[in-house]
C-alpha positions as CSV (number, residue, x, y, z in Angstrom):
1,M,34.4,-11.7,80.3
2,K,30.8,-11.1,79.4
3,R,30.2,-8.1,77.1
4,V,26.7,-6.8,76.3
5,A,25.7,-4.1,73.7
6,A,22.6,-2.0,74.2
7,L,20.9,-0.7,71.0
8,Y,18.8,2.4,71.7
9,L,16.3,3.6,69.0
10,P,15.1,7.0,70.4
11,L,12.8,7.8,67.5
12,W,11.6,4.3,66.7
13,P,7.8,5.1,66.5
14,I,8.2,8.3,64.5
15,E,10.7,6.9,62.1
16,R,8.7,3.7,61.6
17,L,5.7,5.9,60.8
18,R,7.6,7.9,58.2
19,Q,9.1,4.7,56.6
20,A,5.5,3.4,56.2
21,E,4.4,6.7,54.6
22,R,7.4,6.6,52.2
23,R,6.5,3.1,51.1
24,A,2.8,3.9,50.7
25,G,3.5,7.2,48.8
26,A,4.6,10.7,49.5
27,R,2.4,12.6,51.9
28,P,1.5,16.1,50.7
29,E,3.2,18.8,52.6
30,P,2.1,22.3,53.2
31,A,3.2,24.8,50.5
32,Y,5.7,27.0,52.3
33,D,6.6,28.8,49.1
34,V,3.2,30.5,49.1
35,L,3.3,33.2,51.8
36,P,0.1,34.3,53.6
37,P,-0.9,37.9,53.9
38,P,1.2,39.8,56.5
39,G,-0.3,40.0,59.9
40,P,0.2,42.3,62.8
41,P,3.7,42.2,64.4
42,L,4.3,40.1,67.5
43,R,3.9,42.0,70.7
44,K,4.0,41.1,74.4
45,P,0.4,40.8,75.6
46,A,-0.9,43.1,78.3
47,Q,-1.4,41.8,81.8
48,H,-5.1,41.2,81.4
49,E,-4.5,39.2,78.2
50,G,-2.8,36.3,80.0
51,H,0.7,35.2,80.9
52,W,3.5,35.2,78.3
53,R,4.9,31.8,77.4
54,P,7.5,31.0,74.8
55,G,5.2,28.5,73.3
56,A,2.5,31.2,72.7
57,R,4.9,33.0,70.4
58,W,5.6,29.9,68.5
59,A,1.9,29.1,68.3
60,R,1.2,32.4,66.6
61,E,3.9,31.9,64.0
62,D,2.4,31.5,60.6
63,L,3.6,29.8,57.4
64,S,6.0,32.6,56.7
65,A,8.3,31.0,59.2
66,P,11.1,28.9,57.8
67,G,9.9,25.6,56.4
68,P,10.8,22.2,57.8
69,A,14.0,21.9,55.8
70,S,15.4,25.0,57.3
71,R,15.0,23.9,60.9
72,P,17.9,22.1,62.5
73,G,17.6,18.3,62.6
74,V,14.7,18.0,60.2
75,A,15.3,16.7,56.6
76,A,13.8,18.3,53.6
77,G,10.3,17.0,52.8
78,E,9.5,15.8,56.3
79,A,6.8,17.1,58.6
80,A,8.0,20.0,60.8
81,S,6.2,18.8,64.0
82,L,5.0,15.2,64.1
83,V,3.8,13.5,67.2
84,T,1.8,10.4,68.0
85,S,-1.0,10.3,70.5
86,I,-2.3,7.6,72.8
87,R,-5.2,7.5,75.3
88,N,-4.4,7.1,78.9
89,G,-7.7,6.8,80.8
90,S,-9.7,9.9,80.0
91,R,-6.6,11.8,78.9
92,I,-5.0,11.8,75.5
93,E,-1.2,12.2,75.7
94,I,1.7,12.4,73.4
95,A,3.3,9.0,73.0
96,A,6.3,10.1,70.8
97,A,7.6,13.3,69.3
98,C,10.0,14.0,66.4
99,P,13.1,16.2,67.0
100,A,11.4,19.3,65.6
101,A,8.5,18.8,68.1
102,Q,10.9,18.2,70.9
103,A,12.7,21.5,70.1
104,L,9.4,23.3,70.5
105,G,9.0,21.9,74.0
106,L,6.8,18.9,73.3
107,R,7.5,15.8,75.3
108,P,6.0,12.3,75.7
109,G,3.3,12.4,78.4
110,M,2.2,15.9,77.6
111,A,-1.5,16.4,77.0
112,V,-2.4,16.8,73.3
113,T,-4.7,19.8,74.1
114,Q,-1.7,21.6,75.6
115,A,0.5,20.7,72.7
116,R,-2.0,22.1,70.2
117,A,-2.3,25.3,72.1
118,Q,1.5,25.6,72.2
119,V,2.3,24.7,68.6
120,R,0.2,25.7,65.6
121,G,-0.3,23.3,62.8
122,L,0.9,20.2,64.8
123,D,0.7,17.0,62.9
124,I,-0.8,14.4,65.3
125,R,-1.1,10.7,64.3
126,P,-2.5,7.8,66.4
127,A,0.2,5.7,68.1
128,D,0.6,2.0,67.3
129,P,2.4,0.4,70.3
130,E,1.6,-3.1,69.2
131,G,2.9,-2.5,65.7
132,D,6.1,-0.8,67.1
133,L,6.7,-3.8,69.4
134,D,6.1,-6.2,66.6
135,S,8.6,-4.4,64.3
136,L,11.1,-4.3,67.1
137,H,10.7,-8.1,67.6
138,R,11.4,-8.6,63.9
139,L,14.5,-6.5,64.2
140,A,15.6,-8.6,67.1
141,I,15.2,-11.8,65.0
142,L,17.3,-10.2,62.3
143,A,20.0,-9.2,64.8
144,A,20.0,-12.8,66.3
145,R,20.6,-14.2,62.8
146,R,23.3,-11.7,61.8
147,W,25.2,-10.4,64.8
148,S,24.6,-12.3,68.0
149,P,22.9,-15.6,69.0
150,V,21.5,-14.0,72.2
151,V,19.3,-10.9,71.6
152,A,16.7,-9.6,74.0
153,L,14.2,-6.7,74.0
154,S,15.0,-3.8,76.3
155,G,11.7,-2.0,76.6
156,S,9.8,-0.8,73.6
157,D,12.7,1.2,72.0
158,G,15.9,-0.9,72.3
159,L,17.6,-4.3,72.2
160,F,20.3,-6.1,74.3
161,L,22.9,-8.0,72.3
162,D,25.2,-10.5,74.0
163,L,28.6,-10.0,72.3
164,T,30.5,-12.5,74.3
165,G,32.7,-14.5,71.9
166,T,31.2,-13.0,68.8
167,A,32.6,-9.4,68.5
168,H,35.9,-10.6,67.0
169,L,34.0,-12.0,64.0
170,F,33.1,-8.5,62.9
171,G,36.4,-6.8,63.6
172,G,35.9,-5.9,67.3
173,E,33.2,-4.3,69.4
174,E,33.6,-0.7,68.1
175,R,33.6,-1.7,64.5
176,L,30.5,-3.9,65.0
177,A,28.7,-1.1,66.9
178,R,29.4,1.5,64.1
179,H,28.3,-1.0,61.5
180,V,25.0,-1.4,63.2
181,V,24.5,2.4,63.5
182,R,25.3,2.9,59.8
183,L,23.1,0.1,58.7
184,L,20.1,1.4,60.6
185,A,20.9,5.0,59.4
186,R,20.7,3.8,55.8
187,T,17.2,2.4,56.4
188,G,16.1,5.7,58.0
189,F,16.4,4.9,61.8
190,T,18.4,6.8,64.4
191,A,20.4,4.5,66.7
192,Q,22.9,4.7,69.6
193,V,24.9,1.7,70.7
194,A,26.9,1.2,74.0
195,V,29.0,-1.8,75.0
196,A,29.7,-2.6,78.6
197,D,30.2,-5.6,80.9
198,T,26.6,-5.5,82.2
199,P,23.2,-4.8,80.5
200,G,22.4,-2.1,83.1
201,A,25.6,-0.2,82.3
202,A,25.1,-0.5,78.6
203,W,21.5,0.7,79.0
204,V,22.7,3.9,80.8
205,L,25.4,4.7,78.3
206,A,23.3,4.1,75.3
207,R,20.5,6.4,76.5
208,H,22.5,9.1,78.2
209,A,25.8,9.3,76.5
210,R,26.2,12.0,73.8
211,E,28.1,9.8,71.4
212,R,26.4,7.4,68.9
213,V,28.8,4.7,69.9
214,T,30.2,4.3,73.4
215,I,32.6,1.5,74.5
216,C,33.1,1.0,78.2
217,P,36.4,-0.7,79.0
218,T,36.2,-4.0,80.9
219,G,35.7,-3.5,84.6
220,K,35.3,0.3,84.3
221,Q,31.5,0.5,84.5
222,A,31.6,2.2,87.9
223,E,33.7,5.1,86.6
224,A,31.7,5.3,83.4
225,L,28.4,5.6,85.2
226,A,29.5,7.9,88.0
227,G,28.3,11.2,86.6
228,F,24.9,10.1,85.4
229,P,21.6,10.7,87.3
230,P,20.1,7.8,89.3
231,A,17.0,7.9,87.1
232,A,19.1,6.2,84.4
233,L,19.2,3.0,86.4
234,R,15.6,2.0,85.5
235,I,14.4,2.6,89.1
236,D,11.0,3.6,90.2
237,E,9.9,7.3,89.8
238,T,9.0,7.5,93.4
239,A,12.5,6.5,94.4
240,V,14.0,9.0,92.0
241,E,11.9,11.8,93.5
242,L,12.9,10.8,97.0
243,L,16.6,10.7,96.0
244,K,16.4,14.2,94.6
245,R,15.0,15.4,98.0
246,L,17.9,13.8,99.7
247,G,20.4,15.5,97.5
248,I,21.6,12.4,95.6
249,E,22.0,13.5,92.0
250,R,24.7,11.1,90.7
251,I,25.1,7.3,90.5
252,D,28.4,7.3,92.4
253,Q,26.8,9.0,95.4
254,L,24.0,6.4,95.4
255,A,26.5,3.5,95.0
256,A,28.6,4.7,97.9
257,M,25.6,4.5,100.3
258,P,25.3,1.3,102.5
259,R,22.9,-1.2,101.2
260,G,20.9,-1.8,104.4
261,P,19.4,1.7,104.7
262,L,18.8,1.8,101.0
263,V,16.7,-1.4,101.1
264,R,14.7,-0.2,104.1
265,R,13.9,3.2,102.6
266,F,13.7,2.5,98.8
267,G,13.1,-1.2,98.6
268,G,15.1,-4.0,97.1
269,A,14.4,-3.1,93.5
270,T,16.5,0.0,93.7
271,V,19.5,-1.8,95.2
272,L,19.1,-4.6,92.7
273,R,19.4,-2.2,89.8
274,I,22.5,-0.6,91.2
275,D,24.2,-4.0,91.8
276,Q,23.2,-5.2,88.3
277,A,24.6,-2.1,86.6
278,L,27.9,-2.4,88.6
279,G,28.3,-6.1,87.9
280,H,27.8,-7.3,91.5
281,I,24.7,-9.3,90.6
282,S,24.1,-10.9,87.2
283,E,21.2,-9.8,85.1
284,P,19.9,-12.6,82.9
285,L,18.6,-11.8,79.4
286,D,15.4,-13.3,78.0
287,P,16.5,-14.0,74.4
288,V,14.3,-13.8,71.3
289,I,14.4,-17.2,69.6
290,P,14.2,-16.9,65.8
291,P,11.8,-19.3,64.2
292,E,13.4,-22.3,62.6
293,A,12.8,-23.1,58.9
294,I,10.4,-26.0,58.3
295,V,12.3,-28.7,56.3
296,A,11.5,-32.3,55.6
297,R,14.7,-34.2,54.6
298,Q,15.5,-37.8,53.6
299,R,18.9,-39.3,52.9
300,F,19.4,-42.6,51.1
301,A,21.9,-45.4,51.7
302,E,22.0,-46.0,47.9
303,P,21.4,-43.3,45.3
304,I,18.1,-43.4,43.4
305,A,17.7,-42.5,39.8
306,T,14.2,-43.3,38.6
307,A,11.1,-41.1,38.5
308,E,9.1,-43.8,40.4
309,A,11.6,-43.8,43.3
310,I,11.5,-40.0,43.5
311,E,7.7,-40.0,43.5
312,H,7.7,-42.6,46.3
313,W,9.9,-40.6,48.6
314,L,8.0,-37.4,47.9
315,G,4.9,-39.2,49.0
316,Q,6.8,-40.0,52.3
317,L,8.1,-36.5,52.9
318,V,5.0,-34.4,52.1
319,P,2.8,-35.7,55.0
320,G,5.6,-35.0,57.5
321,L,6.0,-31.5,56.1
322,T,2.2,-30.8,56.3
323,A,2.2,-32.1,59.9
324,A,4.9,-29.7,60.9
325,L,3.0,-26.8,59.2
326,E,-0.1,-27.8,61.1
327,G,1.8,-27.7,64.3
328,E,2.9,-24.2,63.6
329,G,-0.5,-23.0,62.3
330,L,1.0,-22.2,58.9
331,G,0.2,-22.8,55.3
332,V,2.8,-23.1,52.6
333,Q,2.9,-20.5,49.8
334,A,6.2,-21.3,48.2
335,L,7.8,-24.7,48.3
336,E,11.2,-25.8,47.0
337,C,12.3,-29.4,46.5
338,I,16.1,-29.9,46.4
339,A,17.5,-33.2,45.2
340,D,21.2,-33.6,45.9
341,R,23.0,-35.5,43.2
342,V,26.1,-37.7,43.6
343,D,28.2,-35.2,41.6
344,G,27.1,-32.3,43.8
345,V,24.8,-30.5,41.3
346,P,21.5,-29.9,43.1
347,Q,18.2,-30.3,41.2
348,R,15.5,-27.9,42.2
349,I,11.7,-27.9,41.9
350,R,10.0,-24.7,42.9
351,I,6.2,-24.4,43.2
352,G,4.1,-21.5,44.3
353,L,0.6,-21.5,45.6
354,A,-2.0,-18.8,45.0
355,R,-3.3,-19.3,48.6
356,P,-1.7,-20.8,51.7
357,S,-2.3,-24.5,51.9
358,R,-1.2,-27.6,53.8
359,D,-3.2,-30.2,51.9
360,P,-0.7,-33.1,51.4
361,A,-2.6,-34.5,48.4
362,H,-2.6,-31.2,46.6
363,L,1.1,-30.5,47.3
364,L,2.1,-34.0,46.2
365,R,0.1,-33.6,43.0
366,L,1.9,-30.3,42.2
367,L,5.3,-31.9,42.9
368,K,4.7,-35.0,40.7
369,R,4.0,-32.8,37.7
370,R,7.5,-31.4,38.0
371,I,9.4,-34.6,38.5
372,E,10.2,-34.6,34.8
373,D,12.4,-31.5,35.4
374,V,14.7,-33.5,37.6
375,E,17.9,-34.9,35.9
376,P,19.1,-37.6,38.3
377,G,22.5,-38.1,36.5
378,Y,24.5,-40.8,38.4
379,G,22.0,-40.8,41.2
380,I,20.4,-38.7,44.0
381,D,21.7,-39.0,47.6
382,A,19.1,-36.9,49.4
383,I,15.8,-35.1,48.9
384,A,14.7,-32.2,51.0
385,L,11.5,-30.1,51.0
386,H,12.1,-26.4,52.1
387,V,9.2,-24.1,52.9
388,R,10.4,-20.8,51.4
389,R,7.3,-18.7,52.2
390,A,4.4,-19.4,54.6
391,A,1.5,-17.6,56.0
392,P,-0.8,-18.2,59.0
393,L,-3.6,-20.7,58.2
394,G,-6.2,-21.6,60.7
395,P,-8.9,-24.2,60.6
396,E,-11.0,-24.0,57.4
397,P,-14.8,-24.3,57.6
398,V,-16.5,-27.2,55.8
399,V,-18.3,-26.0,52.7
400,E,-21.5,-27.8,51.7
401,R,-20.9,-28.8,48.1
402,L,-24.5,-29.7,47.5
403,D,-25.4,-26.1,47.7
404,E,-25.8,-24.8,44.2
405,E,-25.0,-21.2,45.2
406,A,-21.7,-22.1,46.8
407,A,-18.8,-20.6,44.8
408,P,-16.4,-23.2,43.4
409,D,-12.9,-23.3,44.9
410,I,-10.5,-22.6,42.0
411,A,-7.3,-22.5,44.1
412,T,-6.3,-26.0,43.1
413,L,-6.9,-25.2,39.4
414,V,-4.9,-22.0,39.7
415,D,-2.0,-23.9,41.4
416,T,-2.0,-26.6,38.7
417,L,-1.9,-24.0,35.9
418,A,0.7,-22.0,37.7
419,T,3.1,-24.9,37.7
420,R,3.0,-24.9,33.9
421,I,2.8,-21.2,32.9
422,G,3.7,-19.3,36.1
423,L,1.4,-17.4,38.5
424,R,2.5,-14.0,37.1
425,R,0.9,-14.9,33.8
426,M,-2.5,-15.5,35.4
427,W,-4.9,-12.7,36.4
428,R,-8.6,-11.9,36.6
429,M,-10.3,-8.9,35.0
430,R,-12.4,-6.6,37.2
431,A,-14.7,-3.9,36.1
432,V,-13.8,-0.3,36.8
433,E,-16.3,2.6,37.0
434,S,-15.3,4.5,33.8
435,D,-16.9,5.4,30.5
436,V,-13.5,5.3,28.6
437,P,-13.2,1.7,27.3
438,E,-9.5,1.2,28.0
439,R,-10.1,2.3,31.6
440,A,-13.2,0.2,32.2
441,A,-11.3,-3.0,33.1
442,A,-8.2,-3.7,35.1
443,R,-6.1,-6.7,36.2
444,T,-6.4,-8.2,39.6
445,A,-5.1,-11.2,41.5
446,V,-6.6,-14.4,40.1
447,L,-8.2,-15.4,43.5
448,D,-9.6,-12.0,44.4
449,P,-13.4,-12.3,44.6
450,P,-15.2,-10.5,41.8
451,E,-17.2,-7.5,42.7
452,R,-20.9,-8.2,42.8
453,G,-23.2,-5.8,41.0
454,G,-26.7,-4.8,42.1
455,A,-29.3,-7.4,43.1
456,R,-31.4,-9.0,40.5
457,P,-34.9,-7.4,40.2
458,K,-37.9,-9.2,41.6
459,I,-40.6,-10.5,39.1
460,D,-43.1,-8.0,40.6
461,D,-40.8,-5.1,39.8
462,V,-40.2,-5.9,36.1
463,G,-43.1,-3.6,34.9
464,Q,-41.9,-0.8,37.1
465,L,-38.3,-1.2,35.8
466,D,-39.5,-1.0,32.2
467,R,-41.5,2.1,32.9
468,N,-38.6,3.8,34.8
469,P,-35.2,2.9,33.4
470,A,-33.5,4.8,36.1
471,L,-34.5,2.1,38.6
472,H,-32.9,-0.6,36.5
473,P,-29.9,-2.2,38.4
474,W,-27.8,-2.4,35.2
475,H,-27.5,0.0,32.4
476,P,-28.0,-1.2,28.8
477,E,-24.9,-0.5,26.7
478,W,-24.0,-0.7,23.0
479,P,-22.3,-4.0,22.0
480,K,-18.6,-3.8,22.3
481,P,-15.8,-6.3,21.3
482,A,-14.8,-8.7,24.0
483,R,-11.1,-7.8,23.5
484,L,-9.6,-4.4,22.7
485,L,-6.3,-3.6,21.1
486,R,-3.6,-2.7,23.5
487,R,-3.6,0.9,22.1
488,P,-6.1,2.3,19.6
489,E,-4.4,2.3,16.1
490,R,-4.7,5.2,13.8
491,L,-6.5,4.8,10.5
492,D,-5.4,6.3,7.2
493,H,-7.3,7.5,4.1
494,V,-10.6,7.7,5.9
495,I,-13.6,9.0,3.9
496,A,-16.6,10.0,6.0
497,E,-19.4,12.5,6.0
498,L,-19.4,14.8,8.9
499,P,-20.7,15.2,11.6
500,D,-22.6,11.9,12.4
501,H,-21.9,9.4,9.7
502,A,-19.7,6.4,9.8
503,P,-16.7,6.1,7.4
504,R,-17.2,4.8,3.9
505,R,-13.6,3.7,3.4
506,F,-10.5,3.4,5.6
507,T,-7.0,1.9,5.6
508,W,-5.7,-0.1,8.5
509,R,-2.3,-1.6,8.7
510,G,-1.8,-0.9,5.0
511,Q,-4.9,-2.8,3.9
512,P,-7.9,-0.8,2.5
513,H,-11.4,-1.6,3.7
514,R,-14.8,-0.6,2.2
515,V,-17.6,-0.3,4.7
516,V,-20.9,-1.8,3.7
517,R,-22.8,-1.6,7.0
518,A,-22.4,0.7,10.0
519,D,-24.1,1.6,13.3
520,G,-23.5,4.6,15.5
521,P,-22.4,7.0,16.7
522,E,-22.0,6.2,20.4
523,R,-20.6,9.4,22.0
524,I,-18.3,9.1,25.0
525,H,-17.1,12.3,26.8
526,G,-13.7,12.7,28.5
527,E,-13.5,12.3,32.3
528,W,-12.8,15.9,33.3
529,W,-12.9,14.9,37.0
530,K,-9.8,12.8,36.4
531,R,-7.8,14.9,33.8
532,T,-8.4,18.5,33.2
533,A,-7.3,18.1,29.6
534,E,-10.3,15.9,28.9
535,A,-12.9,18.6,29.9
536,E,-13.9,19.0,26.2
537,Q,-12.7,15.8,24.6
538,V,-15.3,13.7,22.7
539,R,-15.2,10.3,21.0
540,D,-17.8,9.0,18.6
541,Y,-17.7,5.2,18.3
542,F,-19.0,3.2,15.3
543,R,-19.5,-0.5,14.6
544,V,-18.7,-1.1,11.0
545,E,-18.6,-4.2,8.7
546,D,-16.5,-4.3,5.5
547,D,-17.2,-6.1,2.2
548,A,-15.4,-9.2,3.5
549,G,-17.7,-9.6,6.5
550,R,-15.2,-8.5,9.1
551,R,-16.6,-6.2,11.8
552,Y,-14.6,-3.5,13.6
553,W,-15.0,-1.0,16.4
554,L,-13.6,2.4,15.6
555,F,-14.0,6.0,16.8
556,R,-13.4,9.6,15.7
557,R,-11.9,12.1,18.0
558,G,-14.2,15.1,18.1
559,D,-17.9,15.7,17.4
560,G,-17.3,17.0,13.9
561,E,-18.5,20.5,14.7
562,Q,-16.2,22.1,17.3
563,S,-12.5,21.9,16.9
564,A,-11.9,22.0,20.7
565,T,-13.5,18.5,21.1
566,G,-10.9,16.7,18.9
567,D,-8.8,16.8,15.7
568,L,-11.2,14.5,13.7
569,S,-8.6,11.7,13.5
570,W,-9.9,8.1,13.3
571,Y,-8.7,5.1,15.3
572,L,-9.5,1.4,15.4
573,H,-10.0,0.2,19.0
574,G,-11.3,-3.4,18.7
575,V,-12.3,-6.2,16.4
576,F,-15.5,-8.3,16.7
577,G,-15.4,-12.0,16.4
């Protein structure tokens, strides 16, 4: 007997939005612990002041009302009233509403202007129907790989799972359904699951039953659906309104009517939905097909054990792999080569690419450099290339290499070095707008394009730039060491004349140094707009040279006059040369 489970996600858009915010960072919430000044007590308005609505009272409630955590159904730290909006023609409507907003009378399809007038401080976000549907499609692929081979989308907020012949693998239908509900709850999503003989019956029970898990016995869908309204059968709104006028308020009343008059008055779609839910007509599912992993595999009649043989067969497998990637419009980012030995111990070669690629010559070159890591033992029975991570890669434009201004493509160089030292050990430095030396540079991905500064001045503008330094596209700076210490190291036994002279003598890492030449100071103030504690902080930097010819870059905390600017301690920040 066929058994179908309907998975219903009533708050999918709202909970997906909150999950994205948690990953991106906590969103600041209003401070409910700070009470506003008391206002006039609530009163019923006079007749000339307009009609009294329950929402009007809620709209005039201020922040002295209980916070989000004290309202039923809302967890601490979450927004009290969150809705998403979507444009429908010239009207902006509510697409989805959280439980707190639904408790205040807000429903999908309501005008946003009406919702704002009804609820004060409403949090409105733009809806993302395409993103919701794409995330639901990924959930369907996950369900098809873990729970059922046949999974289909049921609208934009649910799934159909064909459990025929698979429920016993998970301990039965009820145990599987509760496992799905608990798993989604741990990831922050509310779910309801119903299992029945038909998709239509499972749809009704999942969306209208009060329990999180509903199991309809085999052949009892007519009795299970008897008390629900006809609107639960996915029929047209016009037919639902006409049924209400005729006094038909339950599914059992609709199912008892003869089919001929129903078809003439309501059309064949209404009768089709009734018969599909009751099991008189089958309802096929349009399954979501998970993408298959791209693999190139070769088995050998006789084991191979030499590096030349492995290189030869890699040269045969890589073009077929890149052809499969081209057919899917993908580029490989992580590739794994598995060589199965005779004794059952696999040998693995893993390579990662800084950028998606399907160039067979480049991939083969990277694999050849790692052949020495393979220990063939008594021989290798098979070699397989597995694409572990891929990304969309469309046609690439042809770059004119004769153009001197064309930026060189260093992706192949990065991949070559990454096979030796690893991609995590490679980075590129980028400039950061900051006067503090340790904050003026930061690491970035090795292939990220460098930020370009201002345009170079024209020859005619050189005289003007010399006369007005403010127009210069770059600012002249004092010479600084190319590499700084990870942290400034404190100096001991410093002898210096205050307030503006360099030290005459200092001790660094237990070794005394006598200064023979010095230049400075270069004063750097604290970034008070980033940290309040740096409002009065000052550093005076000096370039010094000791009697051995070594040059250092050191600074003093404070200006030497006011104690609020620093404690006059000395630090070494970099070494020249």
